[in-house]
N, C-alpha and C positions, 0 to 999 in steps of 0.2 A: 505494499500499499505507501503511496506516492505520501508524505508531505505536506500539510497545509499550512501556511505562513501568507499573513495578510502585515503588513505594514503600517503605522501608526499612521496616525495625521493629527492632526490638532483636535482631534473631537472624539476621536477613537484608537483604540488603543491597538496594540499588538499584537498577534495570536499569532504561535505559533506551534504550531504539534506533530512533533517528529517521531511517527509510529516503530522507528526503528531504532532510536535510540530513544525510546519508553520517555521522551520529555517532553511538557505539557507547559505551553505560558499564555499568562492572558497578561497582558504590560499597558498602562498609561489611562489616557481618561479617555469617559465612556457616555459622549450625547451625541450622537449621530445624528444628522435630520430627519432618519429613517432604520430604529432597532431592525423592524421585521430584514430590512432588506440586508442592510450590514450586516446581521449574523445569523442567519439563513443556512448560509456555508457552510457555517461551522456547525450546524447542526444535522446538517443532510451527512458532510464531512464522520461525525461523529456516531452516528448510523449505518455506514458502512464499518467503520472499524470495526463497533462492537457486535455485530456479524461476521465479523473475522477475528473478532480475537481468541485466543485460546485464555482468557485467567490471567494473565503477567500484570502483579500491581500496574494500577496507573496512578500515577499524583501529579496533579496538576495544582498548578504556583498561579495566585493571581494577585497583583497588584493595583485593584485599580484605584489612582488618585482620587478621581473627581467622578461621579454617573451622575445620570437624571435618574426620571420615576423610572422611564419607558425600558430603561438599561439595568432597573433596579427589577424590573418581570423579568426580563430576558432572563439574567441572571439568576434568578427561582426558578423559570423553567430549566437555566441546565442543570441548575441541581437537584430536579425533580428528577428529569431525565441522570440524570449521575444514581444519584438515591431509588431510582427505581432496577439499574444497570448490576446494582449492587445487593440489591434486593434478589435478581438474580442468579448470585455468587462470584458477583466482581472482582473482584480487592480493590475500588477507590479510595485517593488522599486527596482531598484540597486543602492545597497550603494556601490563608486568607492574610495576605503579608498588611500592613500598614504602617504609618511613619507614626513614632510617637507621641505628635503633636497632633494625629488625625481624628479625634475623637468621634468622628463623624465616620469615619470605617471605619474604625475596632467597633461603633456599635449595630451600623449593619454589619461585617461580620458574626456578631454575635446574636443578632434576629433573624439570619440563613443557616445559622449554627446549631439554631435550635428548632427548622420546619426542616432537617433532615435528620433520618434516622438509621440509616445504613449504611453513609459512607462516612470515612473518619476528619473530622472536620478540623485543623486545627487555625487557629487565630498567633499570627506569627509579629510581635511589634520591631521595629525596624528604628536605628535611631540613622542619623548622617552620616556621621561620622561609618555605621556599615551598611550603606550602601556605598560610601564609597571604597568601602574596599572589599566589596561584592558578596556580602555576603546573603 
């Protein structure tokens, strides 16, 4: 299966899903003009990925600096999809990374975490220094 990659813009995050290395990342800001249009290819790719996946651990790193309400709904749809796959036996981990001063991102991560039951959902705080060090 081929890699799914979308470059970040001012209003949309970078998405990089590499099934060879099992590296999955969504990073940046998310307030595209049309969330459905922007994220639809990602959902389609994930459906194909799960159809072919044989249960390897999938770990998704998400570092969303800012997002609007439509993106929030889209992320909940993503977490619902992942939760359903985990219920079917897939080993899925979400790492919700947020800056130590971004209380809103932390609270949103907590709310997302409360809405899933089958995936492991980690809240990971980072500092400016950790970001510079690539942690």
